[in-house]
TIVEX-253875 format. One line per field, with one value per residue: residue number from 1; residue in one letter; y, x, z of N, C-alpha, C in turn. Coordinates in steps of 0.001 Angstrom, whole numbers, plus 500000, padded with zeros to 6 digits. Atoms other than C-alpha are relative to their C-alpha. Layout:
N
pos	c(NUM/...) .
code	c(a/...) .
n_y	c(Y/...) .
n_x	c(X/...) .
n_z	c(Z/...) .
ca_y	c(Y/...) .
ca_x	c(X/...) .
ca_z	c(Z/...) .
c_y	c(Y/...) .
c_x	c(X/...) .
c_z	c(Z/...) .
END
This chain:
331
pos	c(1/2/3/4/5/6/7/8/9/10/11/12/13/14/15/16/17/18/19/20/21/22/23/24/25/26/27/28/29/30/31/32/33/34/35/36/37/38/39/40/41/42/43/44/45/46/47/48/49/50/51/52/53/54/55/56/57/58/59/60/61/62/63/64/65/66/67/68/69/70/71/72/73/74/75/76/77/78/79/80/81/82/83/84/85/86/87/88/89/90/91/92/93/94/95/96/97/98/99/100/101/102/103/104/105/106/107/108/109/110/111/112/113/114/115/116/117/118/119/120/121/122/123/124/125/126/127/128/129/130/131/132/133/134/135/136/137/138/139/140/141/142/143/144/145/146/147/148/149/150/151/152/153/154/155/156/157/158/159/160/161/162/163/164/165/166/167/168/169/170/171/172/173/174/175/176/177/178/179/180/181/182/183/184/185/186/187/188/189/190/191/192/193/194/195/196/197/198/199/200/201/202/203/204/205/206/207/208/209/210/211/212/213/214/215/216/217/218/219/220/221/222/223/224/225/226/227/228/229/230/231/232/233/234/235/236/237/238/239/240/241/242/243/244/245/246/247/248/249/250/251/252/253/254/255/256/257/258/259/260/261/262/263/264/265/266/267/268/269/270/271/272/273/274/275/276/277/278/279/280/281/282/283/284/285/286/287/288/289/290/291/292/293/294/295/296/297/298/299/300/301/302/303/304/305/306/307/308/309/310/311/312/313/314/315/316/317/318/319/320/321/322/323/324/325/326/327/328/329/330/331) .
code	c(m/n/f/q/t/i/g/q/p/k/i/l/i/e/g/r/a/k/v/s/g/m/t/k/f/v/a/d/l/q/l/p/g/l/l/h/a/r/l/v/p/s/a/f/a/h/a/n/i/l/s/i/d/t/e/a/a/l/a/v/p/g/v/v/a/v/l/t/a/a/d/l/p/d/i/s/p/s/s/r/s/l/l/l/l/a/r/g/r/v/i/f/v/g/q/p/v/a/l/v/l/a/e/n/e/g/a/a/a/d/g/v/e/q/v/h/i/q/y/e/p/l/p/a/v/l/t/i/e/a/a/m/r/e/d/a/p/l/v/w/p/n/g/v/p/k/s/d/s/d/a/g/a/h/g/a/d/v/g/g/e/n/r/a/e/g/v/l/s/n/i/a/k/k/t/l/r/e/r/g/d/l/k/a/a/f/a/a/a/d/i/i/v/e/r/c/a/t/t/s/m/v/h/q/s/s/i/e/t/h/g/m/v/v/q/p/e/p/i/t/g/g/a/n/v/w/s/s/t/q/g/q/f/n/v/r/g/d/i/a/d/i/l/q/v/p/e/s/d/v/r/v/t/g/m/a/v/g/g/a/f/g/g/k/f/p/i/y/e/p/l/i/a/l/a/a/r/v/v/g/r/p/v/s/l/i/l/t/r/m/e/e/l/s/a/t/n/p/a/p/p/i/e/i/r/l/r/a/a/a/k/n/d/g/t/l/t/a/l/e/g/e/v/f/l/d/s/g/c/y/l) .
n_y	c(500037/501219/499795/501203/500304/499650/500847/501293/500951/500239/501154/499674/500437/501091/500904/501394/500552/500179/501062/501281/500339/499765/498849/500367/499038/500208/501255/501136/500144/501029/499923/500995/499584/498973/500065/499310/499143/499715/498957/500184/498660/499535/500038/498764/498754/499266/500791/500283/501411/500389/501112/500807/501347/500665/501353/501012/499831/500541/501461/500498/500557/499163/498609/499776/498851/499063/498726/498896/498747/500151/500599/499060/498704/499049/498803/499109/500415/498724/500210/501248/501149/500143/500325/501342/500719/499136/499940/499527/499486/500115/498809/500305/501410/500575/499642/501178/500006/500994/500559/501427/500474/501456/500672/499981/499071/500619/499930/498600/499694/500696/499300/498766/500348/500360/498827/499513/498619/499365/498573/499107/499126/498569/499305/499794/499122/500725/499089/498738/499053/500400/499839/498588/499412/499631/501049/501284/500738/499651/501087/499839/499153/499226/499361/500910/500278/499172/500349/498886/500461/500254/498744/499327/500738/499889/498611/500003/499711/501244/499631/500630/499082/498599/499521/498692/500145/501166/500903/501223/500337/501006/499321/500162/498863/499122/499194/498980/499280/498951/499025/499032/499642/500993/499469/499039/500734/500635/498946/499457/501051/500096/501347/500793/501427/500780/501447/500819/501256/500894/501164/501115/500540/500856/500760/500291/501397/500635/501457/500455/499263/499625/501134/499676/500973/499329/500895/499195/500092/500039/499308/498542/499604/499522/500988/500104/499873/500133/499409/499590/498593/498940/499076/500713/499113/499816/501221/500013/498992/500378/501149/499533/499252/500874/500875/499101/500295/499150/500489/500872/501367/500548/500203/500225/500419/499824/501133/499720/499538/500409/498894/499142/498891/499048/500593/500914/499341/500768/500007/501011/500392/499817/501000/501300/499890/500206/501392/500822/499806/500660/501458/500351/500781/499228/500016/499593/499614/499750/499695/500595/498962/499301/499092/498932/499060/499397/499564/499217/498596/499691/498579/499585/499406/498538/499237/498702/499074/498902/498888/499255/498808/499503/499010/500557/500241/501174/499667/500562/498964/500531/501458/500338/501435/500655/501392/500752/501323/500902/500594/501093/499728/499139/499078) .
n_x	c(500851/499832/500034/500336/498941/498679/499525/500661/499365/500726/499525/499524/500950/499426/499315/500420/499536/498546/499574/500524/499330/500858/499500/499093/498997/499613/499245/500928/500742/499562/500787/499597/498880/499212/498548/499372/498907/498914/499133/498544/499584/498629/499123/499212/500728/499926/499210/500541/500284/499309/500709/500890/500112/501156/500136/500006/501219/501127/499901/500404/501357/501034/499871/500755/499451/499129/500187/499073/500523/500209/501311/501015/499985/498981/500725/499243/500149/500228/500362/499432/500768/499796/498591/500064/498723/498875/499718/498655/499259/500690/499731/500025/499911/501333/500831/500253/499400/500760/501136/500176/501375/499957/501229/500067/499039/498686/499393/499665/498789/498880/499728/499267/498588/499387/499919/498627/499926/498686/500105/498844/500271/499799/499951/501311/500039/500694/500402/500596/498918/499320/500916/500163/498763/500074/499402/500617/500651/501415/500972/500631/499079/500736/501122/501022/501026/501172/501291/500906/501175/499596/499758/501275/500844/499498/499690/498599/498908/499245/498684/498785/499115/500169/500649/499471/498669/499949/498969/500538/499456/500762/500984/501279/500894/499684/501104/499485/501006/499351/500844/499213/498643/499158/498641/500029/500294/498761/499068/500441/499917/498804/499444/500502/499719/500199/500030/500412/500631/500308/500850/499682/501060/500868/500926/501267/499850/501276/499927/500237/499256/500802/500469/500964/500322/500604/500580/500245/501289/499632/500950/499866/498605/499819/499557/500548/498849/500177/498773/499969/499675/500762/500508/500529/500127/498641/499660/500789/499492/498679/500123/500678/499003/498966/500633/500623/501433/500765/500018/501167/499634/499137/500781/499079/500584/499084/500100/499630/498616/499325/499124/499634/499263/499589/499086/500651/500512/499519/498570/499729/501230/499899/499089/500665/501060/499367/499558/501194/500406/499018/500146/501399/500439/499910/498670/499955/498711/500005/498601/499320/499625/498826/500465/500763/499083/499029/500553/501226/499769/500007/499933/498635/499127/500106/498958/500540/498985/500697/499302/500916/499375/500749/499369/499563/501147/500712/500904/499607/500076/499974/499889/499758/499822/499955/500427/499660/500599/499487/501207/499659/499995/501111/500509) .
n_z	c(501201/500788/501444/500758/500963/499476/498912/500010/500934/501244/500761/501342/501016/500787/499096/500110/501274/499971/499087/500488/501255/501155/500749/501089/500432/501397/500125/499932/501260/500941/501231/501016/500844/499329/499991/498877/500458/499069/500528/500046/499575/500192/498824/500039/499827/501263/500949/501329/500258/501229/500622/499158/500574/499377/500562/498940/499204/500768/499987/498684/500054/499422/500433/501236/500724/499293/500685/499763/500534/501446/500218/499532/500694/499573/499584/499123/498594/499335/498594/499477/500461/501441/500251/500591/499938/500352/501439/500298/498843/498710/499200/498569/499645/499914/501151/500842/501334/500749/499282/500299/499836/499921/499579/498546/499408/499950/501333/500264/499237/500659/501251/499700/499788/501272/500880/499871/500463/499936/499717/499945/498850/500167/498706/499394/498834/498947/498932/500458/500282/501234/501132/500344/500519/501416/500828/499656/501083/500044/500087/501322/500766/501009/499329/499498/501015/499768/500592/499751/499265/498617/499314/499813/499069/498637/499703/499581/500911/500027/499499/500448/500679/499694/501224/500374/500559/500873/499502/499410/498688/499263/499161/500677/499789/498882/499489/499088/499216/499228/499316/499248/500423/499342/499815/498893/498769/499552/499593/498706/498972/499165/500135/501130/499822/501225/499797/501141/499584/501119/499762/500885/500833/499199/500839/499327/499613/499693/499907/501377/501015/501161/500783/501052/501032/501154/501000/501205/500680/501416/500879/499873/499835/498640/499024/498651/499113/498560/499464/498591/500198/499350/501024/501161/501148/500519/500733/501238/500926/500513/500903/501217/500781/500560/500988/500980/500079/499079/498623/499824/500389/498949/498772/498891/498734/498877/499087/498611/499951/498772/499607/501126/499384/501016/500972/500944/501197/501160/500266/501019/500694/501455/500554/500036/501005/501301/500074/500236/501400/500876/499977/500165/498840/498756/499382/498600/499419/498563/499723/498850/499039/500509/501054/499343/499365/500921/501286/499863/499638/498558/499653/500345/498981/499979/499315/499593/499501/499338/499348/499146/499415/498848/499138/498724/499121/500489/501100/501286/501035/501365/500179/501406/500159/501306/499893/501201/500051/501035/500579/500914/501442/500384/498986) .
ca_y	c(400545/397374/397460/395028/395253/397060/394682/391705/388541/387993/384801/385158/384955/382674/380826/377656/377196/377616/375313/372637/372749/373883/377143/376814/378629/378977/376017/373819/374354/371410/372032/369484/369661/371899/372567/373625/376498/377079/380164/379947/382842/384930/384380/387823/391310/392672/390706/390230/386964/385308/382105/379960/376205/374487/371175/369157/370623/369631/366065/365801/363468/365523/368816/370164/373488/375876/379483/382345/385979/384874/383036/386108/389472/392125/394767/397769/396614/399782/398230/395402/393119/393739/392880/389264/387184/388801/389901/390144/391408/390758/393553/391798/388508/386267/387887/385165/384312/381280/379498/375703/374170/370577/368034/368150/370317/367810/367667/371466/371739/369131/371019/374232/372492/371552/375036/376224/379954/381737/385239/388107/389734/393526/396070/396389/398946/397561/400640/403904/405954/403946/404147/407966/408490/410139/407228/404517/401747/402556/400212/401599/402860/404074/405579/403980/402204/404389/403748/406631/404521/403448/406970/408357/405627/406131/409877/409305/410649/407552/409387/408089/411202/414863/416326/419803/418580/415358/413397/409772/408587/406001/408622/407739/410748/413739/415483/418758/420263/423585/425945/429118/430584/427579/429418/432187/429709/427819/431089/432128/428860/428344/424630/422368/418586/416225/412536/409745/406795/403772/401037/397615/396094/394345/391543/390961/387209/386064/382443/381915/382877/384510/382089/382143/379868/381070/379227/380554/381255/380104/381753/385283/385228/386246/384236/382992/383847/382725/384739/385299/389034/392184/393847/391886/394944/395528/391902/392158/395370/394099/390808/392503/394834/392033/389817/392820/391999/394002/393777/392129/389082/388585/387120/387320/385411/386609/383542/383349/385166/383626/386979/389964/393090/395290/392793/390827/392866/391650/390622/387348/387052/388627/386265/383199/384463/384624/381205/379708/381237/379863/376265/376403/374861/376197/377053/377302/379189/378953/380684/378849/380651/381449/382915/384884/386456/387124/387867/389858/393373/393955/397274/399330/400187/403856/406318/409456/412389/415024/418442/420109/423612/425123/428008/427507/427679/424641/426500/424585/426958/424685/421106/419811/416252/414162/410798/408287/405183/402272/401391/398801/398709/400840/403673) .
ca_x	c(489978/489445/490257/488873/491917/494852/496831/494703/496209/495230/495504/497607/495317/497755/498933/496854/497759/501467/501765/499702/501872/499042/500764/502531/505744/507303/509620/506537/505192/505400/504187/504171/507471/509085/512804/515105/517527/520900/523097/526733/528301/531383/534303/535726/534662/535723/536878/536446/534833/537129/535165/532337/532462/529125/529776/530589/527613/525215/526491/525467/522437/519321/520675/518379/520001/522767/521994/524472/524023/524269/520944/519112/518103/520821/518972/520254/520950/519382/518332/519461/516629/517527/521213/520346/523461/526884/527674/531410/532310/531458/531195/530624/531392/528359/527078/525380/527337/525296/522098/521825/518360/517807/515138/516026/518013/520857/521469/521376/523998/526187/525842/527064/530308/530910/530524/534075/534672/537917/538337/540749/540821/540555/541280/538383/537395/536269/535763/533819/537012/538691/535609/535559/539188/539696/541817/539451/538384/534841/531937/530337/533129/530546/528221/525417/523028/519973/516328/513927/511051/512981/514059/510575/508901/511130/511604/515342/518459/520275/523567/527078/528502/529071/526592/528122/531615/530781/533183/532369/532807/531640/529526/525944/524206/524756/522214/522951/520851/521812/520278/521829/525320/527508/530823/529851/528514/531800/533748/531679/532327/534768/535254/534886/534654/535071/534194/533734/531389/530820/528232/528681/526747/523752/521890/518217/518916/515310/514743/513284/515612/514387/512268/510226/508502/507653/505356/505448/502206/502757/499625/500070/503849/503290/503766/502273/504571/504721/507158/508117/507930/506863/506024/503804/503289/507050/507517/504702/506081/509655/508604/506204/509023/511537/509067/507718/504093/501286/501183/497772/499546/501666/499903/501826/500818/502509/503225/503649/506864/509232/510637/511520/512545/512709/514700/512088/511651/512224/515783/515867/512229/512892/515827/513750/510890/513249/514690/511184/510401/513633/513006/509210/508790/508126/511298/511909/514755/515118/518323/520779/521895/525249/523504/521194/524142/526351/523929/521008/520619/521659/521437/524473/527495/527515/530244/529245/531610/530417/531690/529959/530688/529707/530385/531924/528503/527391/525377/525520/526315/526859/526528/527967/527767/528688/526979/528357/526396/527940/525054/526984/526343/523211/521458) .
ca_z	c(185158/183159/179462/176911/174601/176253/178431/177490/175917/172311/170310/167157/164154/162296/165398/165042/161365/162084/165085/163321/160194/157932/156937/153597/152788/149340/149953/150504/146983/144609/141051/138213/136325/138950/138499/141319/140746/142341/141884/140785/142726/142100/144465/143591/144602/141198/138162/134441/133374/130826/130228/131588/130968/131631/129842/132960/134830/132046/132314/135990/136302/136904/135587/132875/131981/132969/132100/131752/130729/127092/127509/128831/127342/127480/129476/131406/134995/136374/139691/141950/140813/137154/137590/136655/135815/135557/132021/131366/134844/138493/141041/144364/146054/145693/142499/140418/137274/136205/137170/137370/136878/137920/138743/142441/144845/145180/141445/141255/144005/142280/139019/140608/141596/137950/136451/135777/135462/134658/136063/135657/139129/139159/141921/144347/146973/150309/152491/152234/152401/149628/147414/147526/146510/143143/141895/143193/140783/139656/140297/137119/134778/132243/134823/136800/134397/133973/133307/132863/134154/137260/138100/137613/139605/142623/142357/142514/140880/139671/140274/139966/138367/139086/136612/136747/135913/134070/136290/137072/140645/143163/144926/144060/145573/147847/150047/151870/154676/156274/158824/160214/159867/160658/160211/162605/165158/165267/165518/168552/170430/173300/172597/169599/169894/166935/166910/164372/164817/162616/162364/160819/157964/159516/157773/158568/158719/158688/159700/156211/153372/150167/148173/144988/142493/138987/136593/133020/131180/127572/126164/127538/128003/131610/134788/138014/140907/144520/146610/150246/149741/151529/148205/145834/143640/143351/142292/139742/138250/137951/136352/133937/132869/132371/130477/128553/129273/130923/134707/134376/132880/136007/139030/142305/145417/148576/150682/154436/155290/157815/158868/156704/158672/155587/153526/151574/148400/144811/144095/142120/141033/137582/137003/137875/135704/132730/133553/133676/130292/128770/129890/129687/133153/136665/138562/142305/143970/147735/148787/150997/154132/152505/149447/151717/153527/150504/147675/149114/150514/154149/155985/154923/157070/158090/159031/160972/161474/163949/165058/167984/169280/172628/175017/178439/180084/178058/175430/172156/169291/166303/165142/161881/160681/157681/157216/154710/153725/151841/149536/147535/143788/143817/145636) .
c_y	c(498734/500320/498681/499571/500245/499093/498625/499056/499772/498816/500462/499410/498778/498917/498537/499365/499728/498837/498631/499573/500237/501174/499549/501163/499669/498658/498770/499741/498929/500039/498920/500552/501010/499710/500816/500749/500175/501010/499555/501364/500328/499899/501279/501212/500798/499210/499962/498505/499638/498870/499296/498655/499253/498536/498937/500089/499397/498476/499399/499452/500901/501452/500163/501126/500773/501305/500977/501264/499900/499423/500942/501292/500916/501314/500852/499592/501213/499870/498657/498784/499784/499708/498626/499264/500905/499891/500615/500406/499777/501177/499785/498497/499453/500359/498769/500157/499020/499469/498558/499608/498482/499442/499964/500887/499423/500076/501428/500392/499328/500697/501275/499718/499713/501137/500643/501374/500514/501505/500705/500986/501453/500657/500256/500975/499360/500881/501265/500983/499672/500250/501448/500658/500254/498907/498625/499300/500257/498751/500024/500943/500866/500747/498984/499757/500717/499424/501116/499572/499744/501300/500722/499337/500212/501438/500196/500454/498770/500211/499311/500921/501413/500668/501342/499865/498821/498997/498787/499727/498890/500630/500003/501238/500804/500781/500970/500684/501003/500878/500910/500228/499100/500550/500954/499295/499298/501050/500545/499010/500078/498640/499281/498553/499264/498512/499307/498692/499174/498907/498918/499704/499023/499288/499654/498559/499372/498489/499379/500851/500426/498748/500420/498807/500758/498952/500828/499754/500040/500791/501509/500466/500528/498883/500015/499923/499815/500476/500328/501467/500912/500890/499285/500894/500303/498799/499975/500989/499622/498852/500399/500759/499063/499068/500789/499604/500973/499409/499056/498554/499352/499929/499601/499636/500154/498878/500440/500318/499624/501029/500806/501181/500979/499418/499156/500780/499315/500128/498977/499542/500234/498974/498652/500019/499790/498553/499077/500132/499239/498495/499551/499125/500882/499801/500532/500392/500317/500218/499189/501118/500783/500976/501174/501066/500734/500647/500669/501385/500249/501506/500464/500437/501522/500584/501392/500839/501233/501031/500772/501160/500527/501104/499349/499706/498824/500267/499451/501053/499437/498482/499709/498501/499571/498524/499316/498602/499195/499236/498868/500458/501039/500967/499215) .
c_x	c(500321/499866/499681/501137/501381/500345/499375/500693/499120/500619/500449/499046/500527/500619/499640/500524/501501/500421/499494/500640/499173/500477/501024/500923/500405/500694/499102/499287/500618/499071/500460/501130/500931/501496/500538/501232/501035/500926/501460/500610/501443/500770/500822/499105/499972/500897/499305/499745/500626/499268/499123/499815/498891/499862/499909/498735/498800/500018/499605/498574/498994/500071/499352/500599/500945/499957/501104/499374/499716/498624/498852/500053/501066/499299/500891/499778/499789/499512/500552/499264/500128/501463/500134/501324/501114/500307/501381/500831/499169/500406/499746/500104/498592/499106/499793/500601/499256/498888/499810/498559/500000/498689/499849/501117/501411/500723/500403/501281/501229/500377/500792/501495/500729/499976/501365/500117/501421/499819/501340/499733/500358/500078/498583/500124/499103/499555/499405/501086/500699/499119/499911/501277/499892/500532/499389/499461/498488/499127/499341/500869/499304/498817/498970/498956/498707/498775/499039/498801/500341/500150/498694/499153/500438/500353/501449/500913/500893/501497/501185/500921/499732/499457/500555/501342/500122/501049/499346/500666/499167/498968/498663/499126/500466/498748/500565/498826/500732/498958/500879/501384/500984/501391/500054/499773/501238/500996/499657/500169/501295/500683/499345/500437/499686/500071/499569/499433/499678/499038/500387/498833/499185/499019/498748/499955/498696/500183/499759/500828/499055/499592/498956/499792/499311/499557/499690/498613/500247/499070/500205/501458/500293/500429/499114/501188/499562/501302/499851/500417/499153/499313/499524/499940/501369/500422/499268/500555/501335/499905/499301/500969/500977/499428/499337/498549/499269/500013/498827/500289/500965/499181/500947/499215/501052/499799/500284/501491/500610/501002/500414/500849/500552/500875/499355/499284/500627/501498/500342/498743/500064/500909/499308/498847/500564/500453/498819/499517/500942/499757/498543/499447/500034/501355/499896/501424/499777/501458/500529/500362/501214/499611/499246/500938/500884/499364/498640/500360/499914/499898/501450/500820/499973/501197/499447/501129/499280/500968/498958/500750/499129/500780/500355/498846/499150/499036/500540/499821/499945/500116/500117/500240/500078/499659/500260/499387/500599/498812/500310/499962/498972/499658/499268) .
c_z	c(499211/498513/499309/499081/500583/501182/500058/499019/498786/499272/498622/498962/499249/500877/499822/498717/500026/500892/499559/498688/498761/499150/498958/499657/498563/499816/500046/498674/499116/498785/499033/499125/500632/499930/501173/499495/501094/499329/499991/500305/499639/501304/500108/500199/498709/499045/498653/499876/498653/499279/501014/499304/500747/499573/501094/500847/499295/499978/501347/499908/500710/499605/498631/499169/500903/499209/500391/499411/498511/499669/500339/499194/500581/500335/500897/501453/500900/501432/500431/499467/498502/499664/499363/500179/499492/498511/499783/501202/501250/500872/501490/500204/500194/498834/499115/498601/499099/500885/499549/500302/499944/500523/501516/500534/500039/498672/499659/500728/499393/498703/500212/500137/498687/498974/500230/499345/500162/500148/499797/501143/499702/501377/500520/501169/501049/501159/499390/499599/498688/498780/499543/499497/498502/499089/500276/498755/500060/499930/498627/499164/498953/500601/500440/498913/500343/499321/500332/500825/501464/500766/500284/501048/501435/500377/500369/498878/499997/500147/499372/499230/500493/498757/499550/499284/499051/500413/500643/501342/500609/500925/499265/500122/501196/500394/501028/500691/500885/500688/500841/499418/500749/500302/501186/501328/500538/500502/501381/501142/500795/499866/498830/500208/498698/500326/498712/500531/498765/500450/499003/499060/500839/499071/500795/500501/500489/500103/498629/499050/498875/499229/498999/499089/498873/498994/498759/499435/498493/499090/500046/500006/501387/500934/501233/500958/501445/500641/501480/500036/500867/498971/498753/498764/499390/499166/498663/498984/499392/499001/498710/499105/499316/498942/498876/499728/500917/501410/500252/499611/500993/501290/501125/501254/501092/501002/501437/500052/501353/500457/498788/500476/498968/498914/498931/498880/498787/499801/498926/499262/498489/499329/499872/499008/498596/499831/499707/498567/499064/499939/499846/501117/501247/500661/501425/500378/501471/500399/501179/500970/499512/498892/500601/500568/498999/498777/500113/500534/501503/500232/499853/501205/499873/500747/500280/500590/500546/500552/500798/500652/501134/500706/501343/500951/499535/498870/498686/498918/498585/500026/498505/499896/498547/500208/498663/500089/498855/499410/499029/498549/499572/501110/501075) .
END
């Protein structure tokens, strides 16, 4: 049987534009007055920020501004994209502490080297087991930052505490699923086997890193945004919230995406939108590969503990499992 579609070669719709160089990615955009942004990352997994000296960075030729948390609104960091710049404390290696804005990428990179930050290192937890101990240092000592709108929009419990006991912990959320009499099923078994399996953190590592350009709109207070994103509506909503304008005043253009694999959702777009508003000029941020690996959202490491019970004839009587996901700072 001959099929017209199944098993037949098809030309990629975007193929000609890509191989001819006509396709434009975020990094190809050049707007009048465009500034290039570079993140100043934390070298510590957990530390207090004692001081930030930006004087030398501002003296670098081409550097226009160096922004810290003091230059931005003090909002509740209730999601990863609203974490913005570290305020008083860093909670992961690579967390942005400052943002250098310059006339070109080279000047921005030079400016980053001249931002001097003093830290007070704090104890950090680096494994799932260590994070769940009762005496573990807390990622959020005052509880996970909450936002009623965020929780409602995602149908999620923002967690971080045992609500029945009022005890803070690093456990963000628990889910329990049960079926049948597990205790009786194990008691009826002739053999019980226990195993533990782990997976590593896996980064999507798209060929194109996260990229965005934000042009402020002085009349409405909104913005025009170009982003290599899988979720234009997520970007629009986050930026509208952070700029405190209606979503209709934020226009998001989803650019060609050089790979995503579930990783290209808003993360630094709100920060760049605020930076563009502060300086009154369009701002571009194209993450370096190191920033992409250390300061975005990879798939989490997982630990799986299984107990299986069976009779001598091979009949499976019970299966019990615990699955632990290291979600980092947030759910």
